[in-house]
N, C-alpha and C positions, 0 to 999 in steps of 0.2 A: 828637579823632575816635575813637581807639581806645577811650577810656573810655566815650564815648557808645554806641559799638557794643556794648561789653560789657554796659552797662546795659540796652540793648534786648533782647539775647539772654537776659540773666538774667530780665527781665520775662516774655518768652515762655515760658521754662522754668518759672518759678513758676506762670504762668497754666495751663500744661499740666498741671502736677502737681496744682494745685487742681481743675482740671476732672476729672482722673482720680479724685482723692479724692472729689469730689462725686458722681461716677458710682457709685463703690463704696459710698458712704454711702447713696445712693438705692436701690441694689440690696438692701443690707442691710435698709433700711426696708421694702421691699416684702414681705419674707418674714415668717416667724413666729419669735419668740424668746421663750423663757421660762426660768425657773430651776428647773423641775420637770417631770417626765413627766406626761402626762395620766393620770388615774385611771379614766376611763370610755371606752368604745369610741368614742362619737360625738364625742369631743374629740381623738381620735387624730391623729397626723401622717400625712397622706395622700400616698402614693406610687403611681404607676401608669403603665401604658403602653398603655391602651385595652383590652387583653384581660385583664391581670392587675393586681390592686391589692393594696396592703399598707397596713394601719393600724398605726402604732406607738404603743403605750401601755403602762402598767404595770398588771398584774393581780396582786394580792397582792404577793409579793416578787420577781416575775419581770418581765423586759422581754418584752413580747409583740408579735410581728409577725403580726397577723391577716391571713390570706390570702383572696383572692377572685378569682373568674374570671367574666368578663362573661357567658359562655354556660352557667353552672352553673344550670340550671333543672329543676324537676320540672314536666313539661308534660302530666301526665295530663289527659284530657279531662273537661269538666264534663258529666255525663250529662244533667242537666236542660236543657241547651241544645240538645238534639237532638229534643225533643218537639214535638207539634203546636201547643201554646200559646205556644211561644217565637217571638213575632212582634210587630212594631210595631202591627199591627192589634189584637192582644190588649190592648196597653196603651191604645190609643185607646178601646176599648170600656170598659175599666176606668175611665178618666178620665171618660167620659160618665156612668157610674154613680156617680162620686165614691167609689169603693171600690177601693183598690189592694191590698187584702189578698192576693189571689192573685198579683199581680205581685211583691209583697214575698217571698212564699214561693218563687216561681220564680227571681227574679234577686237581689234584695237580700240574702236570707238566705245566699247561697252563701259569702261570705267570713266569716260568723259561725259557720257550721256546718262547712264543708269546711276542709281544711288546704292544699289544692293546687288549681290550679297556684300555684307560688311560686318566687321566686329562693332560692338556697341558698348558705350560707357554706361555705368549704373547710377550715376548721381554722386552726391557728396554730402558729408556731414560738416557743418560749420559751427565754430565757436566764436562768439563775440569777445575779442581780446583787447578792445580799446582801453579798458580801465587798468590793464596790467602794465602798461607803459612799455619801456624799451626792452628789447631782447638783449640778454647777456651772452647766450651761446645756444647753438643748435648742434647736436651731435648724433651721429649714427654709429653705434657700436655693432660692427658687423659680426663679431664673434658671439654676441648675445642676441643679435637681431632686434634691437630695441632703439627707438629714437627718443632722445631726451632734450627738452627745450627748457631753458632757464631764463627767467626774466630778472631784471635788476632789482625789482621789489621783493625778491625772494621766492616768488611762485615758480613751481617746477611742474612740467607736464611730461608724462611718459606714455609711449605708444608702441604697441606691437601687434602683429597679426599672428595669432596662435599657430604654432607649428603643427599641432596635432588636433586641436579642438574645432578648427574651422571658424573661429570667432575672432573679431577684432577687439582690442582692449585699449582703454585710455584711463589715465589717472592724473589729476591735478592736486597738488598739495600747496599749503600756505597761500591759499586764495584770499584776497582782501574782501571779496564779495562773491555771490553766486554768478555763474556764467550763463549767458543765453545760448541755447543750442537749437540749431535748425537742421532740416534736411532739404537740400536743394536737388530737385529732380532734374533729369536731363531735359533739354529744351526741344521736346518733341513737337510742341506747338509754340510758335513765336507770339510774343505780345504784339499788340497793334503798334504800327509805326516802325517795327524792326524789319529790315529788308532781308529776304531769304537769299542766302548764297548758294553756290552750286553744291557745296558739301554740307549744308545745314542738315542737322538731324531731323528737322521738320519735314524734309522731303521724303522721309520714310513713310509718312502717312499715319503715324500712330496718334492716338488721343493721349493726352497727359494722364498719368495715373493720379490718384488722390493721396495726399499726405494726411494721415490721421494722427493727430497729436493728443496725448493725454498728459497727466501731470509730470511723470518721469519716463515717458516712452514715446516713440514715434514708429508708425507702421506705414509702409509704402508698398503698393502692388502695381506692377506695370505689365500690361499685355503687349506682346511683340508679334512678329509675323507667325502665322500658322498656329501651332499648338504651344509655342514657347512663351513663357512669362517668367517674371522674377519678383521676389519679395525681399525687402530690406526691413529689418527690425532693429531698433536701437532702444536700449534701456540704460538708465543711470540712477545713481543714488548719492546722497551726501552723508557719509559716515559721521562727519562732524562739520561744523560751519566753514572750515577752511579746506576741506577735502572733497573732491568729486571723483567718483569712479563710474565707469560705464563699459558696456559690452555691445557690440553690434554683430549682426549676422546677415548674410546675403546668400540666398538659395535660388535655384532655377527649377522650372518644370518644363518637360518636353524636350530635353537634350539627352545626348548619350551619357552625360556626366551628372545628371540631376540626382539629388538625394531623394530617398523615399519620403522624407518628412520636410515640411516647409520650415522656413526660418522662424515663424511664430511658434510652432510646436517645439523646435529645438531650443528656442530661448526659454520657453516655459520650464523645460527640464534642466536647464543649465543652472548650477548653483555655485560654481567656483567664484571666489573673489579675485581681485587683480593679482595679489601676491601669490596665491596658490596657482593660478594659471601661468604666471610668469615663471615660476619654478619649473613646471613641466616643460614649458616652451624653451627655456634655457638649457635644459637637459638634452632636448632633441638637438639643438645647435651645437652643444658640446660634443655629442656623438658624431655629428656631421663633420666637424673640424678635426676630430681625432683620426679620421680615415686618411687624411693627407695634409701635410704641412710642408712648406718650402722655405728655404733661406737663400737669398741671392745677394751677391755683392752689390748689385744695383738695386737700391731700396725703392726706387721709383717703379721699376718693373715688378719687384716683389709685391708692393702695395697694389699695383694694378691687377696682379694675379688674384690676390685676396678679394678685391672688389668684384672682379668678374665671377669668382667662385661663390661669393655671397649671393650675387644675382641669380646664379645657376641654382643654388639651393632654395632661393625664394620663389623661383619661377617654374621649377620642374619637380613634380611629385607624382607618385603612383596614384592611379585612378583619377587623373586629371589630364587635360589636353597638353600637348607638348608646347614648346616655346614658339610663339608666333612673332611677328615683327616688333610689337611693343610689349610682348609677354602679358603679364597681369597688370600692366600700367597703361591702359588705353588713353588716348588723348582726352584731356579734360578741358575742351575749349568750345563746346557746343556744336562740334562738327564730327563727321565720320573721321576715323583716324587716317593718318597718311598711308597710302597704298591699301586702304581698307583694313589694315591690321592683319593681313593675310599670312599664309605660310609660303614664304619664298623658298622653293626647293632648288634654286640654282646657286646653292651653297650657303644661303642664310641659315636655314634650319640645320644643315650639316655642320656649319661652323659653331653653332650654338651648342652642339652636343659632343664635338670632338674632345673638349677638355675633360669630359666626365669619365672617360675610360681610364686613362693613365692616372687620374687623381683618385681612383678607387671609389667612385660614386656610382656603382653599378645599378642600384635601384632607381636613382634619379635619371640615369642614362636610358634605362629600359623604357621609360615613358615614351621615348621617340619611336622605338620599334613596336611598342604596344599600339600606338596610334596608326603606324603604317600597316599593321596587321588588321586593325579595325576598319581601315578604309580599303582593304584589299579587293573586296568585291566591287566597290565603286570604281576603283582603279582599273580593274579588268573590263568593266563595262565601258569605261571611257576609252580604253585601248582598242576595243573592238569597234566602237562607234567612230572615233576620230581617225585612228590609224588603219582601221580595216583589217586587223590581224588579231589572232589569238595571242595570249600572253599578258604581260603586266607592265604598263608604264603609268606614271603618276603625273597629274597636272602640276606644272612647275609653279604656277600661282594658284594656290589651292585654298578652299574654304575649310572650315572645321570638319565637314563630312567628306572631304577629299574630292569635291567637285571643282571644275575649272571656273575661275572668277573672271578671266579675261585680262586684257592688257596687251602690251606689245606682242605681236603674234609669234615672233622668233623665240621668245623666252617663256611666255605663258604656255606654249605648246612645244616646249623643247623636247627633241626626240630621245635624249639620253638621260632623262631625270632618274628613272628607276635604277640605272646602273650606279649612279652616285649614291642613291639611297640604299641599295643592296649592300654597299660597303659597311653600313652601320649594323646590319644583321651579322656580318662577319666580325666586326669589332665587339659587339655585345657578346657573341659566343666566345671569341678568342680571350677576352679579358675575364669573363665569368667562368669559362670552362663548363658551362651548363649544357650537358648533352641532350637533355630533354628540350631545351630551347632550340638547339641545333636541329633536332629531329622534327619537332612539331611546328616550328615557326620559320627559323632561318632558312633551312633547306627548301621547303615548299615555296617561300616567297622569292628567294634567289632563282630557283628553278623557273618560275613563271616569268621573271624578268629576262632570263637568258632565252626563254622560248620566244619572247617578244622580239629580242634583238635578232634572233635567227630568222624570224618571219619578216621583219621590216627591212633588214639589210639586203644588199645586192653585191654581186661580185664585181670588183673593179678591174681595170686592165691588167693589173699585176696579180690578179687571182685572189687578192685579199678582200675581205668583206668591208663594205663602206655603207654609210647612210646615204639615201637618195638626196636628202637635204640636211645640212648640219648648221649649227650656230654656236656662238660663244657669248656668254652673258654680257649684254650691253655693248658689244663690239659693233660699231656702226649704227647704234641706236636701233630704230625700227625701219631703217631705209631698206630698199630692195637688196642692197649688197650686204645686209646683215645675215642673209641666207647664203650658205656656201655649198657648192656642189661637190667639193672635196671635204672630207671629214676634218673638223677643226681639232686642234690640240686638246681643247676642253672635252670634246666628245670621245676622242680616241684614247684619252688617258685613263678611261675606266676599264680598258681591256684587262 
């Protein structure tokens, strides 16, 4: 009897160990693992907390932490969008004439001629790693949201963007010598001999901010357009000869999402060391993953789901902007980001948030409707100005404050955008069952969208309502035949 009982207990113990081991193996599989550092920015290891992002990659001989902040925008107005010809009626007349040349000059040419509005990168922290030798491994543990780099000489580097403290953290152990640390500001002023390209940041007209270096800290202040500016503060210490720990902070002034205190003041008050901050950070991510997990027979699809949901958690947080084209990982190449890093509302933003509802991430999903509510007045002003009716439509290619950025006229001024976006108010209410949200935000927003469609639509021959002009994302590019006089499937599907 005793022998049988021991055998049963042993089997349970082995089963539990195998289960835990399988769980650990699965988690490792979900992340990223390579034996070398990325050599280009758009293959960098992404870390983020919704408002601040970090891309880890190697530039030249240095390890580079490219910094980004979700509300770093140049929001200068587009002067052409305040003239009398800027209207839906103007495009309708051009389509009737089969000549969009004046429309192209007014709308489409903006992004090929102007340099702003645009999302802006913040600069980068660099470490001189030449003396560390060859890389052994680079790993992103998406369940803990921490990047670990190991060198063959035994040095280890760990990096994370704090989930709750809005700070970035790094730690090196088993160092053979001290590391050189730099801050590389964005190239707002080009050095002599460097040719300016069409998308160069230097075209924005800013003066380079000054990098102030002290023994164990770096301070950087950058003035942007209007009242907007940002500050980066970096501090580090050597607890012993072989260990380096550091913290960095990036804050803005003059945006909807700016903190009341600067990075300098926040850093003065911050006292947590790397390990204490990591513990709080990992608890947040443990809670995040506890809300939804999946297991699929196809492990490639399963891993992809986890990777995408990691990016969702890293890029969308309450009291921060929603996910734009590059989220909190703006291009780190000395230029304005592709498509200006804007909010593409012809399904890019919508697709970014669809996974959040069924996966039980309602707080992160509400970031999108929070922003749509925040830009409601600007959207109504745009609807009255461009479409000439009361109600609410949203610029399809939008800036942070909900203003139109320009681009191909059929899509930047798509007539059905608010219908697709209204669906997210429905989803946020349906999955949260929040009656206050329904009453105070969802219903008023959807009501104004419906009022717009009632005002802009006309009766067709069959007695059904239709749009005077309709389009479908990137069908026929921006040619004249990209406008349809019959409502497209894309536009009609929102009914």
